[in-house]
C-alpha positions in Angstrom: 170.1 96.1 54.7 172.2 92.9 55.0 175.5 94.8 54.6 174.4 97.2 57.4 173.5 94.2 59.5 176.9 92.7 59.0 178.5 96.0 59.8 176.5 96.2 63.1 177.6 92.7 64.0 181.3 93.2 63.1 181.7 96.7 64.5 182.8 97.7 68.0 183.3 101.5 67.9 180.7 104.1 67.1 181.5 107.8 66.9 178.2 109.7 67.7 178.4 113.1 66.0 176.1 115.6 67.8 175.8 113.5 71.0 174.3 115.6 73.7 174.7 115.1 77.5 171.0 116.0 77.9 169.2 112.8 78.8 166.0 113.8 77.0 167.7 114.2 73.6 167.4 111.3 71.1 171.2 111.2 70.6 171.7 110.4 74.3 169.1 107.6 74.4 170.4 106.0 71.3 174.0 106.2 72.4 173.2 104.9 75.8 171.4 101.9 74.2 174.3 101.1 71.9 176.8 101.3 74.7 174.6 98.9 76.8 174.6 96.6 73.7 178.4 96.4 73.9 179.7 99.1 71.5 182.3 101.6 72.4 180.8 105.1 72.1 182.9 108.0 71.2 181.0 111.3 71.7 181.7 114.0 69.1 180.4 117.5 70.0 182.4 120.7 70.5 179.9 121.8 73.1 180.5 118.9 75.4 183.5 117.6 77.4 182.2 114.2 78.5 179.1 112.2 77.7 178.1 108.7 79.0 181.4 108.7 80.9 183.4 109.1 77.7 185.7 111.9 76.7 184.1 114.0 74.0 185.9 115.3 70.9 185.2 118.5 69.0 185.2 116.7 65.6 185.9 113.3 64.0 189.4 114.4 63.0 190.3 114.8 66.7 189.4 111.3 67.6 192.7 109.4 68.2 191.4 105.9 67.5 189.8 103.9 64.7 186.1 104.3 64.1 183.8 101.7 62.6 180.5 103.6 62.4 179.8 107.3 62.3 176.3 107.9 63.7 175.1 111.4 62.7 172.8 113.5 64.8 173.3 116.8 63.0 171.2 118.7 60.5 171.6 117.7 56.8 173.7 120.8 55.9 176.5 119.5 58.2 176.5 116.0 56.7 178.9 116.5 53.7 181.8 117.6 56.1 181.0 114.8 58.4 181.1 112.3 55.5 184.5 113.7 54.4 185.9 113.2 57.9 184.5 109.7 58.1 186.2 108.9 54.9 189.5 110.3 56.2 189.1 108.2 59.4 188.5 105.0 57.4 185.1 104.3 58.9 183.1 101.4 57.6 179.7 103.1 57.7 177.9 106.4 58.0 174.5 106.2 59.8 172.3 109.3 59.3 169.6 109.3 62.0 165.9 109.6 61.3 165.2 113.0 59.6 168.8 113.3 58.4 168.9 113.1 54.6 171.6 114.2 52.2 171.7 112.3 48.9 174.9 113.8 47.6 176.8 113.1 50.8 175.4 109.5 50.8 176.6 109.0 47.2 180.1 110.4 48.2 180.3 108.0 51.1 179.2 105.0 49.0 181.7 105.9 46.2 184.4 105.9 48.9 183.4 102.4 50.0 181.4 103.2 53.1 178.0 101.6 53.8 175.3 104.2 54.2 172.1 104.3 56.2 170.1 107.5 55.7 167.0 108.5 57.6 167.4 105.5 59.8 167.7 105.1 63.6 170.7 102.9 64.5 169.0 101.7 67.6 165.9 100.4 65.7 168.2 99.0 63.0 170.3 97.2 65.6 167.3 95.7 67.3 166.1 94.4 63.9 169.3 93.6 62.1 171.7 92.4 64.7 169.2 90.2 66.4 169.7 91.6 69.8 
């Protein structure tokens, strides 16, 4: 996990795929925490227009700026397309939240040079790895 800890420490921008505006959803709580921790949050969800005061994009390819980490709150069957988009965007890491597991997509991301966290909560990892 040391590479992931370094990525958390050096990154500033997190695209949260599947971020919901519903406060009771895990994606909202995690993104809100990461924003408070100093990260720029970019919501990615075609069903939303704005979350946490940030413009929401329908997909990663629509995000006009660089992304350090792609945090995935989608079901495993959507992960391969998300990983391909993360590779196209030049992201440093793909973080698949707890319960999100796709071994083949993880191998694809790693072979493209991205760090991968699978079945991990970025909030919990941040608290443990980034020492905050």
